[in-house]
C-alpha positions in Angstrom: -15.1 18.1 13.9 -13.9 14.9 12.2 -10.5 14.2 10.7 -10.6 12.0 7.6 -8.1 9.1 7.7 -6.1 10.6 4.9 -5.6 14.0 6.6 -2.5 14.5 8.8 -2.8 14.6 12.5 -2.2 18.3 13.5 0.1 19.3 16.3 -1.2 19.4 19.9 -3.2 22.6 20.5 -3.8 23.4 16.8 -7.6 22.8 17.0 -8.0 24.8 20.1 -5.9 27.7 18.7 -7.8 27.6 15.4 -11.2 27.7 17.2 -10.3 30.5 19.5 -8.9 32.6 16.6 -12.1 31.9 14.6 -14.3 32.7 17.6 -12.6 36.1 18.1 -14.1 37.2 14.8 -17.6 36.7 16.1 -19.6 38.2 19.0 -21.0 35.5 21.4 -18.4 32.8 22.1 -17.3 33.0 25.8 -15.4 29.8 26.4 -14.1 27.0 24.3 -12.9 23.6 25.6 -11.6 21.0 23.1 -10.5 17.4 23.3 -8.5 16.4 20.3 -7.8 12.9 19.2 -6.5 11.1 16.1 -10.2 10.9 14.9 -10.9 14.6 15.2 -12.0 16.9 18.0 -15.0 17.2 20.3 -15.6 20.1 22.6 -17.9 22.6 24.3 -18.4 26.2 23.3 -20.3 28.5 25.6 -21.9 31.3 23.7 -24.2 34.3 24.3 -27.2 34.0 22.0 -30.9 34.9 22.0 -32.0 31.3 21.4 -30.7 27.7 20.9 -30.8 27.9 17.1 -28.7 31.0 17.0 -26.2 29.5 19.4 -26.0 26.4 17.3 -25.5 28.4 14.1 -22.8 30.5 15.7 -20.9 27.3 16.9 -21.1 25.8 13.4 -19.8 29.1 11.9 -16.9 29.2 14.2 -16.0 25.6 13.5 -16.3 26.1 9.8 -14.1 29.2 9.9 -11.5 27.4 11.9 -11.3 24.5 9.4 -11.3 26.8 6.4 -8.6 29.1 7.8 -6.2 26.5 9.2 -4.0 24.6 6.7 -3.4 21.9 9.3 -7.1 21.1 9.3 -7.5 20.8 5.5 -10.1 18.2 4.8 -11.6 18.1 8.2 -15.4 18.0 8.4 -17.7 20.0 10.7 -20.3 17.4 11.7 -23.3 17.7 13.9 -24.6 14.8 15.9 
């Protein structure tokens, strides 16, 4: 997830809390580890899924839901390397 320059830097733990709350709405996420910085956040999400494409889609859905549902993350982008 990337924070545009114009977006405020959220409080410590905001990204992790948002992702865990979003993950609770889906079946599959087992563990989330996040490193936040002024530029955005990078992390690892372990999920139970039948194949890599489904796992990737689930991770993207959780990230998108976290951004959409967290006012402190307004304007953030869910990007895929």
